[in-house]
C-alpha positions in Angstrom: 196.2 35.2 175.4 200.1 35.9 176.7 201.3 38.6 174.7 204.9 39.5 174.9 207.2 43.2 173.9 210.5 42.8 173.8 212.5 45.8 175.3 215.6 47.2 173.7 217.3 49.6 175.6 218.9 51.8 172.6 219.2 48.4 170.5 220.7 45.9 173.5 217.8 43.5 174.4 217.1 43.9 178.3 214.2 42.0 178.9 210.0 40.9 178.3 207.2 42.7 179.3 204.8 40.1 179.3 200.8 40.6 179.9 198.7 37.6 181.0 195.0 36.9 179.3 193.6 38.2 182.7 195.6 41.2 182.1 198.7 41.4 184.9 201.6 42.6 183.7 205.6 41.5 184.6 208.7 42.3 182.9 211.5 40.3 183.7 215.5 40.6 182.5 217.3 39.0 180.6 219.5 36.9 183.0 222.4 38.2 180.4 221.5 41.1 180.3 221.2 42.4 183.9 224.4 40.1 184.9 226.3 42.8 182.5 228.7 45.0 183.3 227.5 48.8 183.7 224.2 47.2 182.6 221.4 49.9 183.0 217.9 49.4 184.8 214.8 50.3 182.9 213.6 52.1 186.4 214.9 52.6 189.6 211.7 51.3 190.6 213.3 48.0 188.5 216.2 47.2 189.7 218.4 44.8 188.2 218.8 42.5 191.3 215.7 41.6 190.9 215.1 39.5 188.1 211.3 39.8 187.6 209.0 42.7 188.2 205.2 43.3 189.3 202.3 44.7 188.0 202.7 47.5 190.7 205.7 49.0 189.1 205.3 48.2 185.6 202.1 49.8 184.6 203.3 53.3 186.1 206.1 52.7 184.3 204.9 52.0 180.9 201.9 54.0 181.3 205.1 57.3 182.2 205.2 56.5 178.3 202.2 57.1 176.9 200.7 60.5 176.0 198.7 62.1 180.0 195.4 63.1 177.1 192.5 60.9 176.8 191.6 62.3 173.4 195.3 61.6 172.8 195.0 58.0 172.9 191.6 57.9 171.6 193.1 59.2 168.0 196.0 56.5 168.7 194.1 53.8 169.7 191.9 54.2 166.4 195.0 55.0 164.1 196.0 51.2 165.0 192.5 50.0 165.9 193.5 48.8 169.5 191.4 49.5 172.9 192.9 52.7 174.0 192.4 51.3 177.7 195.2 49.1 176.9 198.4 50.1 178.1 200.4 47.1 176.6 198.3 47.5 173.0 198.6 50.8 172.4 202.2 50.4 172.5 202.6 47.3 170.5 202.4 50.1 167.8 204.2 53.2 169.0 206.5 52.2 171.4 209.6 52.0 169.0 210.6 55.5 169.7 209.8 56.3 173.0 211.6 58.7 176.4 214.4 57.0 176.8 216.6 54.3 175.0 213.8 52.5 174.9 212.3 50.6 172.0 209.3 47.9 171.8 209.3 45.3 169.5 207.0 42.2 169.3 208.6 39.2 170.3 210.3 37.6 166.8 210.5 41.5 165.9 214.9 42.3 165.5 215.6 46.0 167.0 215.9 48.2 164.4 218.7 49.5 166.8 220.7 46.7 167.0 221.5 47.4 163.0 223.9 50.1 161.9 221.1 52.2 159.8 220.6 55.3 162.4 220.4 58.1 159.1 217.7 57.1 157.0 215.0 59.6 157.0 211.9 61.2 154.5 212.1 64.9 154.4 208.8 66.9 154.8 208.2 70.4 153.9 206.8 73.2 155.7 203.3 72.2 154.3 203.9 69.0 155.4 204.5 69.6 158.5 202.1 72.4 159.2 199.6 69.9 158.5 201.4 67.4 160.8 201.0 69.9 163.6 197.9 71.5 163.2 196.4 67.7 163.1 197.6 67.2 166.3 196.1 70.2 168.1 192.9 68.2 166.4 194.0 64.6 168.2 194.5 65.7 171.3 191.0 68.2 171.6 188.8 65.8 169.4 190.4 62.5 170.0 190.0 61.9 166.4 193.3 60.1 164.3 194.6 61.7 161.1 196.4 59.7 158.6 199.6 62.2 158.9 202.9 59.7 158.3 204.5 60.7 161.5 206.2 57.6 162.9 205.3 55.5 165.2 206.6 57.5 168.3 204.8 58.0 171.7 205.1 61.5 173.4 204.0 61.4 176.9 202.5 65.0 178.8 198.9 66.5 178.4 200.2 68.9 175.2 199.6 68.3 171.6 203.4 67.7 170.0 205.3 65.9 167.8 209.1 64.3 167.5 210.7 64.1 164.4 214.6 64.4 163.3 216.7 66.8 162.1 219.0 66.8 159.9 222.7 67.8 160.2 221.4 70.4 157.0 218.5 71.9 159.1 215.3 70.3 157.6 212.3 68.2 159.4 212.1 64.6 158.2 210.1 61.7 159.7 212.7 59.0 161.0 213.0 55.4 159.0 214.4 52.7 160.1 216.2 52.7 163.1 217.0 56.6 163.1 215.5 58.6 166.3 213.2 61.6 166.6 215.7 64.2 167.9 213.2 67.6 168.8 210.4 67.4 169.8 207.6 70.1 168.3 204.9 71.5 170.5 202.7 74.0 167.9 200.9 76.9 170.3 197.0 75.8 170.8 195.4 78.9 171.8 194.3 77.4 175.4 196.7 79.8 176.9 197.9 83.2 175.2 201.7 82.8 173.7 202.5 80.3 175.8 205.5 79.5 173.4 207.3 82.4 174.3 206.0 82.5 178.0 208.1 78.6 178.0 211.1 80.4 176.2 211.5 83.2 178.3 211.1 80.3 181.4 213.8 77.9 179.8 216.2 80.8 179.6 216.0 82.9 183.2 216.1 79.1 184.6 219.5 79.0 183.0 220.5 82.3 183.4 219.8 80.8 187.4 222.1 77.6 187.1 220.4 75.1 186.4 220.7 72.7 183.7 218.2 73.2 181.0 217.1 71.5 177.7 218.1 72.9 174.5 215.1 74.7 172.9 214.5 77.5 169.7 211.2 79.2 168.8 210.4 78.7 165.4 206.9 79.4 163.1 206.2 77.1 160.3 203.4 77.3 158.1 202.2 80.4 160.1 202.2 78.5 163.5 203.7 79.7 166.1 205.7 76.3 166.9 208.4 75.4 170.4 211.1 73.5 169.6 212.7 71.7 172.3 216.1 69.3 171.3 215.4 65.6 172.7 218.3 65.7 175.9 217.9 61.7 175.9 219.6 61.5 172.0 223.2 62.0 170.9 225.0 61.5 168.0 228.8 59.6 167.8 230.5 60.0 165.0 227.5 60.5 162.7 225.7 57.2 164.7 222.4 58.7 166.9 222.0 57.1 170.4 218.8 56.7 172.3 219.8 57.3 176.3 218.4 56.2 178.9 216.2 58.8 181.1 212.5 58.0 183.1 210.1 61.2 184.2 210.0 60.7 188.5 206.4 59.4 188.4 207.8 56.3 186.9 211.1 56.5 189.0 208.5 55.9 192.2 205.4 53.8 190.8 203.2 56.3 190.5 200.5 56.8 187.4 200.8 59.4 185.8 197.1 60.2 186.7 198.3 60.7 190.2 200.7 62.8 189.3 200.1 66.5 191.1 200.6 65.9 195.1 197.7 68.9 195.4 195.2 68.0 193.2 196.1 63.6 193.3 198.4 62.7 196.0 201.5 62.6 194.0 204.5 62.7 194.5 206.3 65.3 196.9 209.4 66.4 198.7 209.3 63.4 201.2 208.8 60.9 198.1 211.7 62.3 196.3 214.0 62.9 198.8 213.3 59.2 200.4 214.5 58.2 196.4 217.4 60.5 196.4 218.9 59.3 199.4 218.0 55.7 197.8 220.7 56.4 195.3 223.5 54.0 195.7 226.5 56.4 194.9 227.1 59.3 197.5 228.2 61.5 194.8 224.5 60.7 193.2 223.0 61.4 196.1 224.6 64.6 196.7 224.4 66.1 193.3 220.8 64.9 192.2 219.7 66.4 195.5 220.9 69.0 194.8 220.1 70.0 191.2 216.3 69.0 191.9 216.2 71.4 195.2 218.0 73.9 193.3 214.9 73.3 190.2 212.0 73.3 192.6 213.2 76.5 194.7 213.1 78.2 191.1 209.6 76.8 190.0 208.2 78.3 192.8 209.5 81.4 193.6 208.9 81.7 189.3 205.3 80.7 189.8 205.4 77.9 187.7 202.2 76.1 189.1 202.6 73.0 186.8 205.7 71.8 187.6 204.5 67.8 189.1 206.7 64.9 189.8 206.6 63.9 185.5 208.2 67.7 184.8 211.5 66.6 186.3 213.5 63.3 184.8 216.9 61.4 185.8 219.1 60.0 183.1 220.0 56.5 184.1 223.5 55.3 183.1 224.7 51.5 184.1 224.4 52.6 188.0 224.9 56.3 188.0 222.1 58.6 188.3 221.8 62.8 187.7 219.0 64.7 187.1 217.8 65.6 183.5 217.9 69.0 182.1 215.0 71.1 182.8 212.3 70.7 180.3 208.5 72.3 180.5 209.0 75.3 182.6 206.3 78.1 182.5 205.4 81.0 184.8 202.0 81.7 185.0 203.2 85.3 186.1 201.4 86.6 182.5 198.4 84.7 182.8 197.6 86.4 186.9 195.4 88.7 187.6 197.4 89.8 191.2 194.1 88.6 192.9 193.6 85.0 192.3 195.7 82.3 194.6 198.1 80.7 193.3 199.1 77.6 194.0 202.7 75.5 194.4 202.5 71.8 192.4 204.4 70.5 195.3 203.6 71.5 198.8 206.2 72.8 201.0 206.3 72.2 204.9 202.8 70.8 204.1 201.8 74.3 202.3 201.0 74.9 198.6 200.0 78.4 198.8 202.4 80.3 197.2 200.9 83.5 199.4 200.9 81.7 202.1 205.0 79.3 201.8 207.9 81.4 203.2 211.5 81.6 202.4 212.1 80.2 205.5 209.6 76.7 204.9 211.7 76.5 201.3 214.9 76.8 203.3 214.0 74.0 205.9 213.1 71.8 202.5 216.5 72.0 201.2 217.7 70.3 204.7 216.1 67.1 203.1 218.4 66.5 200.8 221.4 66.9 202.7 221.9 70.5 202.0 222.9 72.7 205.3 223.5 76.1 205.2 223.6 76.0 200.7 219.8 76.1 201.0 219.6 79.3 202.0 222.3 80.7 199.1 220.1 79.1 196.6 216.6 80.4 198.4 218.4 83.9 198.6 219.6 84.4 195.6 217.0 82.7 193.2 214.5 85.5 194.8 217.1 88.1 194.4 217.8 87.1 191.3 214.5 86.3 189.8 213.9 89.5 187.9 217.1 89.9 186.6 216.9 86.4 184.6 213.3 87.7 183.1 215.0 90.8 181.7 217.5 88.4 180.5 215.7 86.2 179.0 212.6 88.8 177.4 215.5 90.6 175.8 217.5 87.9 174.2 214.6 86.6 172.8 214.9 85.9 168.7 214.5 88.9 166.4 211.2 87.3 164.9 210.0 87.8 168.1 209.0 90.9 169.2 210.3 91.5 172.4 207.5 94.6 173.3 204.5 92.2 172.8 201.3 92.2 175.6 202.2 88.6 176.9 206.4 89.8 177.7 204.9 93.3 179.0 202.5 91.1 181.3 205.3 89.1 181.9 207.5 91.3 183.4 204.9 93.5 185.0 203.3 90.6 187.2 206.5 88.8 187.7 207.7 91.2 191.0 204.1 90.7 192.2 204.7 87.1 192.4 204.7 86.7 196.8 208.5 84.8 197.3 210.0 87.0 194.7 212.6 90.0 195.5 212.4 93.1 193.3 
């Protein structure tokens, strides 16, 4: 049986994704949408110049909207009685609130985003929110669904997380109707010691060095340590919430999330990302996206952010305009490093992955792929020399309820100067 999912971008019908009875997937833009002025493509891999796009590009895009965790997919499948192996079936259940401006509806269902009711929510107290957070940790660990009423959202990535709406009064709420989620909450699951603190400090250090970074805060909710990120793909205009379109670089390059690591699975690296940047239609976007990505890439390599794969970079899409999205999921490995175990970059630099073997000259040369010329040397030198002050600033500015002399921050500041590319 043929199944259709209508795809809307912030309430505007863009086209239809179709799965045939043999499992083939296609996406076809509505002609009226494709021909309209300032239409935004669903993906850079699915340009508006072509009306129909095949499974080779459609499947990786849809996969990128779902969690990377098999156990999390199993829990979603159990909750809605669908196959965890069917991306299409999963998105029929959780596709109403995903990354970017996308809302997915079965044929015949209207987009709730098309209405002007985007402020209807159900307030949750700390006790209920604590249960939700504890349950999502178990779902990612065990693949067992719980009956929390957390909405039909889907969050990409491998870490346990939920998405909620934050009201103007500062209350957490489950969105109803067309109201989008506005924040992502990641509970500390215990796999890495105080990873929330490490992520906050790394994000703040990246911002200190001039990178655009997603707003984030550390919270304690019902006794749980929680890392909270404000969604940059949501915005409020005159009291009405809107979804803003974005996609990660694996989606842009039609690469399955299972192949996100260049080092482990042959996923996207500097060469393919530079090629994508060069293909952008506007020269200013090629320049700005190239520079912003390169600066972020250098930060991740120098800071020892060993998980900086292609899904941890995204682009914002608005009409034909493209910009690098604010950075997210930045975590230095420094506080967990013993000083001896080899550390590897998620992407190679001139064919080299080992942080102890990557040279500053190789990093500078990588910048030439983005047309930066001599500026790449300035970015590398500034990042290397200011890395320790950036982290010192970030630790000093941790919120009052976090002990600034905690063991994890002490380990971070002790090991950070020992990272191979850091100048101290």
